[in-house]
C-alpha positions, 0 to 999 in steps of 0.5 A: 730187433727188425730187420733193416730192410723192414724198417726202411720199408716202414719209414717209407710207409710212413711219409706215403700215409703221413703226405696223404693224411696231410694232403687229404685228411687236414683241413687246419687253415694254419696248414701252409704249403707243406712237403713231406720230404722223409720219414725214419723210423726206430729199429724197433719200430716204436719212433718216427720222424717225420721231416717236412718243409713248408714253402713260405717264412717263419710265420708259416712255418711256425702256423704249419708246426702247430697244425702239425702238432695238433694233428699228431693224434690222427696221423699217429692212429691212421699210421698204427692202423695202416702199419699193422703194428702191435704199438702205434709209432710215436711220431715227431715233426721236424722242419728239414732246413735243407733248402736253408743249407743249400742256399748257404753252401752256394753262398759260400761257393759264390764267394770263394769263386770270387775270392779265387777271382781276385787271388787271380787278378792279383797274380796276373800283375805280380811281379817279383820282390827282388831279382828275377833270378835269386840264386848266384850263376858262376858264369867262370867255373874253369877259371874258378877250377884252376885257382883252386890247385886242380892238377892237369891230367897231362902232368901224370908221368907214363904209367904211373899215379898222381901224387 
């Protein structure tokens, strides 16, 4: 196992190297407007995953994926020489669909905002289903106490207890 800081440094270096080679050395016409967004490398430094985004539609994404697959050997040898490792890491390219996920989350948030606004609008016009005060309130509490047979304090003899 390698040091995590060393693994992070190598992953960052892989990202920089792949971006540089894609920009300067690969002349494949299928390669679209590509951005290398991230690279991750395993702790044993044998496998690297490179994340990329492509500006364009699904056809441009598929063409760019094919161009990266065909240039994988050149990219792997360049990365291996630059890192100076005993074994060159195997490169795997993954389309980074962060923009699609961001758009989806924004759409969900907009739908939630609209639903909240609709609930607020309905709540502003809402009325009680029954009476405004659903609980019974007794206004004549004094009369009910006397009707229950409660004894007055003045009926007890002086110094004696009530029986």
